[in-house]
N, C-alpha and C positions, 0 to 999 in steps of 0.2 A: 837669277841673282841680280842685284840692282844694279844700275850702271855705275853709280858712285854711291859711297855707303851714306854720306852725311852733307846736308845742305850747305855745311861750312866750306866744303870744298868748292862751292861755286864762287871763286876768288879772283876773277878776271872779269874786267868790264869790256863789252863789246856794244857796238851800235850798229843797227840795221839801219841802212841808207837806200833810198830810191835815187836813180839818175834821172834828171829832167832836164828837156832842152833849155838853155838859157833864155831868158827873155829879152826882148829888145829886137831892135831892126835887122841886125846880121845875125844870122845863124853861126853857131860856133859850137865849141865843146859843151858836154852835158855839166850840169852842177849838180852837186848832193844837195837832197834834201832829206835831214834825219827823220827816220819813222818811230824809231824809239832805242832806248838803251836798256841793257840788262846784265845781270850777273852770269858767268859761265865758267865751265871747268874744262880745259883743254886736255882732250884725250891724246897722249902721243902715241904714235904708231911703233908698234913692236918691229923687230928686224923680219919676224915671219910675214908682218903685213906689208911691210915695204916690197917684199920679194914677191908677194902675191899681186900686188897692185901694179907692178912692173908692166907697161904697155896698154894700161886699161885707163879709163877717164879717171879713177881714183887714185891714179898716181899722183903724189905731192900733195894729197888733201889733208884738210886740218879737221879732226873733228871737234866742236863746239856744242857742250852738253849745257842746255839752257832748262829752266822750269817748264813745263807743259803748258800752263796758262800765261799768257803773255799780254801786253796791252793792245796789240794788233796782230793779224793773220800775217804768217811768214810765207812770202812765193819766191819761186826761183828767179824773179824779176829784180828782186833787191840784192844787194851786195852787204858784205859784213865788214865794218872797219874795226880792226884791231891792231893795236900799236903802230897807228898811222900807215897801215897798210890796207888794201881794198882785196876783198875775197869775193869771188864768184860763188854763188850758191850751186852746188851740183846736185844735192839732195837733201830732203827733209824727211827724217825717220822719228815719226810721231809715236809716242808709247801709249796707244789708245786704250789698252787694257789697263793698266794701272793709272795712267794720266798724272805721272810723276815728271818725267824728263822726255825732252826732245832733242835729238841729235841732229844737229845741222852741220853739213858736211861743205866746207868751203875750200876753193883753189885759187 
């Protein structure tokens, strides 16, 4: 069964960013460097998913479904910017058999 039925469902824009140390003489907070932006579908968790995830690293995660082929490889060191909120990447599930979509779990 496909993750999403139609590519039109990719209707939210997200940005993958890397955190780099600020340049300059004084060390300080990291600054964001945009790697790329893409369209995604946000998969909402069901009540069953929420109950199952309680007490695990997946508690409170958001599933971002994106196209398999992207402008740059995605790593766990990146973060996702969505609606002015930063999400750490928990896991990346690539659909290597169909090569259609990738699910990136953010927290």
